[in-house]
N, C-alpha and C positions, 0 to 999 in steps of 0.2 A: 689092591689099593693100598697106599703107604699109610703108616700110622698117623702122619701129620694130617692127611686127608680125612681119615676116619674120625680123628678128633675134631676137626673142623665141621664135619658133617653133623656129628652128634651135638656140637655146641649150637649149630644153626637150627636144628630140629627143636632142641630144648628151648631155644628163645622164641620160636613160632609158637610152641605150645603155651608157653608162659603168657604171651600176648594174647592168644585166643582166650585164655581163662580171665583175662582183664586184671591180673594180679599186678600190683605195685611193690611187692615185697622185695627187699634187697637181699639176694640170695648169696651175695659175695662174702666169704669168710674174712674176718679181719687180717689173717696172715697170708692172703692170696694176692698181694700187691704185684707179684710177678706176672699174673695173668693178663696184664695189660698188653704185653708184647710190644712189638715194634722194634726198630733198630736202636742199638746201644753203642756208644763210643766211650771207651774208658782209656784214660792216660795213665799208665802204670809208672812204677818207680824209675823206669829207665827213661821216662819222657817219651815213650812210644805210645801211639794211639792204636788200640785194638778195637775194631769194629766187628759187632755181632748183628746179625739179622734180627734176633730176638734175645731177650734175656735168657742166659744159660740155665738149663735144668739139669743136665747131665755133666757133673763137675768131677774132676779128679784133683785132689789136694795132696801136696807132697811135703808139707810141714804141718805139725800138729797144731800150732797157733791158728793157722788158717783153716784147719779142719774144724777146730772149736768155733770159729767165727761163722763158718758156713752152717753148721748145725744149729747154733744159736739164731741164725737168720731163718731157719726153717728149711734149709736145702740140705738134704742128706747126700753126702758125696757117694758116688758110684764107685769110686777107687780111692784108697788112702795108702800112703807109704807107711809100712810097718803098723798094721792094725792091732797086732798083739802089743806092741810097745805103747801105742796110744791107749789101749784099755788099762794098761798099767800105771801110766803117768797122768792121764787125763780123765777126771770124773765129772767135770763141769757140764759136758755135752756129750752124751754117750751115742756111739756108733750103732746103727742097724746091723744085725748080723749079715745082711746082704752085701755090705760094703766090701769089695774085693781089695786084697792086699796086692799092691803093685811093686813090692820090693822094699829095700831100705830107704831111709831118708837121705843117706849119704849117696846111694847108688840105685835109684829106682829103674825099673824095667821099662824102657820105651815101648817094647813089643806089648807088654801087659797093659800099658796105658792106652795104647792105640786100639788094642782089641776091644776095649770097652765102648769105643766110638763116642767119647765125650764131646760135648759142645765147647768145653773150656777146661784148661789146666791152670791151676793156681800154684805158684811156687815162690820161694824167697830168692832174693838176688845173690845170696852167697852159695847157691847150688851149682853155678857155673854157666858161662855163656854157651859152652858146647851142648849142654843138655837142653838149653832153650832152643838152640839152632836145630837139634834133632827133632824136638817136639813140634816146632813151628812148621815143619814140613807136612804135618797131618792134622794139627788142631790149634785153634787160638790159644795163646798163653798170656796170662798177666802174671807179672812180677811184683811181688810186694817188697817194702823195704825190710821187713821182718824184725829190725831193731835198730835204734838210734839213740845213743847214750846221751845226746844233747837234748833230746825231748822225746822220751819213749812214750809217754803217755799221749802226746800229740800224734806221734807216729802210729801208736795203736788206732787211734781214731781215724786217721787217714787211710790205713790199710783196710780197716772194717768198712768205711764209707765207699772205698773203691770196689771192694768185693760185692758189697750190697748193691752198687750200681749195675755191676756186670750181671748179677742174678736178678735183678729187678725187686730187691727187698730194702729199699731205702727207708721206708716206714718203720720196718722192723730194726734197722740199724739205729734209727733215731730212739726208739724204745729202749734198746740194750744200753745205749750210751746214757740215756736219761736215768735208767735204773741204776747204773753204775755210779753216776754223779750223785744220786740220792744217798746211795750207800756210803760214799765218801763223806758227805756232809753230815750224815747221821753219825757215822763212826767218829768223825772229828769232834763233834759235839759231845759224844760220850766220853772220849778220852780227856778232853778238857774238863768236863764235869767231874771226872775222877781224879783230877789234879795231876794227871800224867802228861799233859802237853810238854813237848820238848825233851821227854825221856829218851834215852838212846836204845837203839836196836842194832843187831847185825843178822844178816842172812848169808847161808853158805850151803854148799854141797862138797862132797869130798870123795876120794877114792884111794885105794890102797894098793901099792906094788910092792910085793915082798913084806917087808917090815916098815916101809915108809908110807906114811899117810900125807897126801897132798890135799890142800884145801883151796876151794875156789870160792872167793868172796864176792858178794854182790855189792858194788860200789854205788855211788850217788846216782849214777845214770841208768843203772839197771831197772827194768820195768817194775818188779815188786818193791825195790827200794823207793822208787818214785811214789808208789802208792802209800808206803809207809810215811813218807815225808808229807804227802798231801793230807794224811790223817793228823798232822801236827806232831809227829815224832821226829827223832834225829837219827840219821844213819851214822853210827859210830866209826864205819870203816873208811879211812881217808887214804888208804894206799893206792898205788897206781892201778889203773884199770885201762881196758881197751876202749876204743872210740865207738864201736858198734854196740857192743852188748853191755858195757859198763861192768865188766868182769875182771877180777884180779886174782892172782895165785899167790899163796903163802903156804907156810907149815905150822906146826903146832907152836914153835917158838914165836912165829910172827903174830899169833893170836894174843900174846901177852900185851899187845897194844890196846886190847879191849879191857881196860882196867876199871871201868866205872862199875860201883856196886849195884847200880840201878839197871844195868844193861840186860836185855833178854836176847838170847841167841837161838835163831830159828834155823832149821835145816830140813831138807827132804831126803827120804830114803825109800821111795816107792817101790823099788826093785828088790827090797829086802836086805841089800847090802848096806848095813848101818855102821859106817866106819867110825862114827863118833862114840857110839855106845860100846861097840865091840872092839874096834881096831885101836881105841885109845884108852881102853879100860884101865890099863896098868901104867899109863904114862904119867909120870910124876908132874911135869909141866902142865898137862891137861888138867889134872885133878886140883892143881893149885889155883886155877883161873877162877875169878870171883863168880862168874855166872854159872860155873859148874858146881862149885862149893855151895852156892845159895839155891840151887835147884832151879835156876832161870834158864835151863836148856830145854828147848822144845822141839821134838820131832813133830813135823807137820803131819797131819792125816794123809794117808797114802792117796795119790791121785790128784794133788793140787799142782798143776802145771805152773812153773815159774816163768814161762815165755808165752803165755796165752792171750786170751782177749778179755773182754769185760766180764764174762761169766767165771773164769778162773780168778780174774782180779777180785770179784766180790767174795770169793772164798778165802783169799788172802786177808781181805778187809775183816771178814769174820774172825779169823784167827788172831789178828793183832788187837782188835777190839776186845775180844774175849780175855786176852792176856792182860791188857793195860787198863781196861775199865771195869772189870768184873771182880 
């Protein structure tokens, strides 16, 4: 007998026993909205309709933001691209040890994904049409937008709600977004109360090649920048950025544009490669920057993902509020 038939039989027997006992107690857990079952149709970022016989329960996710969303919704992925990297960079929604690694985010293994017999694969649209075509021979695929610098907070909501519909967790999505909105409102109030409304911030990460340090700046449209702006702060980086992620590139000399004495500079180094503290320790230009001289340089706690969902977003809110309002 198949697993599906066994599950259905157990459910039916349980229902009969409850009826015989005359109980009216609601035995459904609050997080079990996916149990309703039935056909689901989702229109993804490609404008394509994906039809599922039932909400997906065995899901493979190929990008960490979507993994975080799934775990936050109460659906533990059976497969994830680069589980080790996820554990390093994302702490807001931890994976179960049983989640299988299906390769890198840039080049996941189709064979490994298909071997897990998932109901659904979730991926971002920048991973390539060829990968989608290969996977769709075996399993339904929904493609999220992943990022949109014109409205990244709106995009985050749309991606989360789309995933939630596919896995039957729309109630949980509403709660995640309500909690996020409440954190923004509370954080904005605290920052204003501390007299810090409008204060400047900058967010970056970097890497070192030989003796050269390159800096990737998070512009106005980057997700974490939009969170800071929603809190009533001002992103001080006005350089050129891309249309999808809101990211731009500069060097140490370019950072001299960040001249405000009130500016706080935030960065991540979850993999242990701290190019700002180590790679620039002897750089005269770096040491002359106001935020360095005044101690307004903040390495974020490890594992706060800058391209995540509402849970990682709340971690960023906490860091910004703790800096400007405490």
